[in-house]
N, C-alpha and C positions, 0 to 999 in steps of 0.2 A: 379449394379449401386450402388457407396455408396455416399451418400447426404452429403457434406462437403467442406471447402474449399480447394483449391488446391493452390500448392505450384507455378505452374508456367501456363502461359497462353497457354491454347490451341491454334493451329495454326490457325482454324478460327477465335478465336477473332483478331488477328494480324490484319484482313479485318477492324477493326472497326475505324472509324475515330477518336473518342476519344481516343482510343487506341494508334494510329498512334502518335496522337498528344502530347502523355505523354510519348511517345517513344523517341519524335525528344526532347522534353525538357530536358531528362533527356543524351541524346547525349550532346547538348549544354553544360550542366552543369559540364560533366566528361571533357572537350575540358577547360572550363576556371579553373577548378581545376586542371590541368596540366600544367596550366600558373603560377596560386598563391597558393603554396601546404599551406601558412600560413594561407591565408585566408580558405582554405578545412578544417583547422583542426578546427578553430573557427567557421565555419558555422556546422560541426560535433558535436561539444559539445553543441550547442545549441538545436539542433534538437534532441539530445538525452534527453536534460533537458525537452523537450517540450512532446518527447514521454512520457518519466517518470510522468509526471504530468498528463497524460489524461488516463494512463492506473490503471484499478481499482486493488486497494489493495498494490499501489504502495505508501511507505511513505519518508518523507522527510530526504534525506541521505540514504536512501535502495535502491538496485537495484533491480528493475522492474523484474519477470519472463519473459526469452525468449522464452519460446516455453509454449503454451497453451495446453496441452492435455486433447482432449476429451475424456470423456469415455461412449459417448452415440453415436450410428449410427443409420441410418435408412437403409435398403434394399429396393430395388425394382429390383428385377431381371426377365429378358423379354426373351423371346426366341430369339436366336443367338448370346446371351454373353457368354463368354469363361470363366472358372474360375480353379485357379491352386491350388494346394495344399499348404496351409500355416498352421503357428503359430499365435496365436494373440500375443503371449509375451512368452517370456522363460527369466526367469532373470539367467540362465547361461551364455547368450549369450549378457548381456548388458554391454556396453562401459565402459571401467577403463580408467580414474577415471570419475563419475559421479553423480549427489547429491545420486541416489540411493546408486548405489555400495561403497559409502564412507558412508551410512549409513548403510546397511545391508550385505553389502559384495557381492561376487559372490558364488550364490549355486545352487541347484538344485530345483526345483519348488516342493512342498510337503515334503521339509525335514523339522524336527522336529525345533521348534523353528521359524522357519522362516515366512514371510510374503507368503501366498498363492496367486497366480493369476488365476483369474477364469473370465471366462465369461458366462452371461445369455443370451440365444437366446430365443424369445418369436416370433411364429407363429400369424398372425393378420388374412388370411384372412378366409370370413365363411365360404364357399366352396373350397374344393380344390379335385378336384377328381383324382383316381388313375391314369391315363393315361395322366395328366397334369405334372407329373414328379417332379423335381425340389426338391427331398428330399438333406437334408443333411448326408454328407457322412463323415464319421472317420475310419482314418488309423492307425494300428499297422503297423510300418514300419520295424519292426523286423521279423515280419512273414509274411508280405505284404496281411495282412487279417484284415478287418472292419465289421463298422455297418453301418447301414443307419437309419434314422428318416425323417418318412414321416410328411409334414407339416397339422398341426391340429390346429383351430381358439385357440387360446391363450393354446396352448401346449408350454412348458416350458421347455429349458433345458439347466442343467448346465453342463459346464465342464472345464477342468481345461487348461490353455491359451495355453499349450507347446503341447499338441494333436493335432497329426496334421490332417486337417480336408477341403472341399470344398464345393461348391454350386453344385447340377447337374441342367444345362440348364432347365427352362422349356419348356415342349414341343409345338409343331407350335399349337397344337390342346387347347392350353391353351386361347389364343388368350387377356391375360393382366398379368400385374407383378405379380409377388409373391411376400408378402411386409413380412416383420419383422422388429423388434427390437432387437439390440444386447448392452448388456449392458460390461463395461469391468469392472472389479470388483479385489480389493483384499482385502484377509481376514487376519487379523492377530491375532495372537496364544493371549489368554485371561489370560495366564499363561505362565512364562517365561519355554522354552524349550518345550512348549503344541505343539500339532500338528493338525492343520486346517486340514477340509477335507468335501469335500461334499455328501459323503455318511452317514447317518445318522442312525444310529443303529434301530430307530423307521421303517425304510422304508424298513426294511428286508434285506436280503442278496444279497449283490450285485452280477450279473453274469459276470463275468470275461471272456476277449475275447481277442484271438491274445497271447502276450507274456505274458501276466498278467496271462492269465490261465493257462500257464505253470511254473509259478512261484508258484500261488496261491496250485496247484497239487503237485509241488514241497513240498511246506513248510506240506502240510497234510502228506505228507508219510514220511517225517523225523518225523514230532510229532507222528506218529501211529509206526513207529517202535523204538521213544524212550521210548513212553508206553508200549512196547510189552518188550523191554531189560529190563525197571525194575521192570518188573511183575517177568519175570526168575530169578531176580540175589534177589528177596525178599525172607528172609528164610520162611520155612515153621515154624509153630507153631503147638507144640504139647500138646493140653489143657488135655490128657488122665492124671487121675488121680489127675489134681489138681483142 
């Protein structure tokens, strides 16, 4: 369950008298607009001016933001919920044109010199026994392998937003929701051409899995082969008598 604003009314809310009354008013307004299109244009202009005055951050003569993107989510997963594999964001799939692509273009996450999309997941439950399940699963789609992370109070998980992941459903034995918070973040390079990363050197060597493990192994093999070839080509030095 994601706590936030919905773009559509659930079906059960349509039974509410206030919602039905509002829906009836909208139908009457549409009929009047069809009969008098000029009055409709004037009304839309007045409503747009009023909305601009009431929206925070809107200045005189400036267009107020059309979309409010929240970077913070609260989750309360319960037994019986269904969760699908997804990515939080992928700059390679952003629409063109858009304010973001106009400024940074279309690129692959982790590309040098580009902003990095990162999510921070924080588990909240003081106790969550093993048989309650509700782990977070991470998938490498190339090899169909992955890892999972167990919920633990105040355990923080940093992840690139373009990695596929999902929540496993809490077991019936849990008897309560599993709570977590998620921050959707963007890291910007400090220097032009710099690379952003969630793996700091002081945290130790990363543990690779899936296709990343194959790539890392190939890089090490190429490096060792190149070192061996260079040592064989190095001329021998005879210091005798000199």
